[in-house]
C-alpha positions in Angstrom: -13.8 -19.6 25.2 -15.5 -18.7 22.0 -12.6 -20.0 20.1 -13.4 -23.5 21.3 -16.9 -23.4 19.8 -15.9 -22.0 16.3 -14.8 -25.4 14.9 -18.1 -27.0 16.1 -20.1 -24.2 14.7 -18.4 -24.5 11.3 -19.0 -28.3 11.3 -22.7 -27.7 12.1 -23.0 -25.1 9.3 -21.4 -27.5 6.8 -23.6 -30.4 7.8 -26.7 -28.3 7.6 -25.9 -26.9 4.2 -25.2 -30.3 2.7 -28.4 -31.7 4.2 -30.4 -29.0 2.3 -29.0 -29.9 -1.0 -31.4 -31.2 -3.6 -30.4 -34.6 -4.7 -31.2 -35.4 -8.3 -33.4 -38.2 -9.3 -32.3 -40.8 -11.8 -34.6 -39.2 -14.4 -33.0 -35.8 -13.8 -29.5 -37.2 -14.2 -30.5 -39.1 -17.3 -32.2 -35.9 -18.8 -29.0 -33.9 -18.2 -26.9 -36.6 -19.8 -29.2 -36.7 -22.9 -29.1 -32.9 -23.1 -25.3 -32.8 -22.9 -25.1 -35.6 -25.6 -27.4 -33.8 -27.9 -25.5 -30.5 -27.5 -22.2 -32.4 -28.3 -23.8 -34.0 -31.3 -25.1 -30.7 -32.6 -21.6 -29.1 -32.3 -20.1 -32.1 -34.2 -22.7 -31.9 -36.9 -22.1 -28.1 -37.4 -18.3 -28.7 -37.6 -18.7 -31.6 -40.1 -21.0 -29.6 -42.4 -18.6 -26.6 -42.3 -15.6 -28.9 -43.1 -17.5 -30.5 -46.0 -18.4 -27.1 -47.4 -14.8 -25.9 -47.1 -13.0 -29.1 -48.2 -15.4 -29.7 -51.2 -16.2 -26.1 -52.1 -16.4 -27.0 -55.8 -19.0 -29.7 -55.1 -22.6 -29.3 -56.1 -23.5 -30.0 -52.4 -21.2 -27.4 -50.9 -24.0 -24.7 -50.7 -26.3 -27.3 -49.2 -23.8 -28.1 -46.5 -23.2 -24.4 -45.7 -27.0 -23.9 -45.5 -27.4 -26.8 -43.2 -24.6 -25.6 -40.9 -26.2 -22.2 -40.7 -29.6 -23.7 -39.8 -27.9 -25.9 -37.1 -26.1 -22.8 -35.7 -29.4 -21.0 -35.4 -30.9 -24.0 -33.7 -28.1 -24.1 -31.2 -28.4 -20.4 -30.5 -32.1 -20.7 -29.8 -31.9 -23.7 -27.6 -32.0 -22.9 -23.9 -28.8 -23.8 -21.9 -26.7 -24.2 -25.0 
């Protein structure tokens, strides 16, 4: 007899758990997208500066590119959630 109620109990638990889920507002969704975009852009910038410093190592700006990449890496390490 208990076996007949198990599927109903599982359905009730699943419905109850999804009803308690916090639905994100549009502002929260937008903020997450902006955060992800900025994280992606930061990673691209670091990669680009490192490539410039490597590819044009003899350039007068190579040291500047290395320095900027290091600063951006430090910024990425300090940023929460990145």
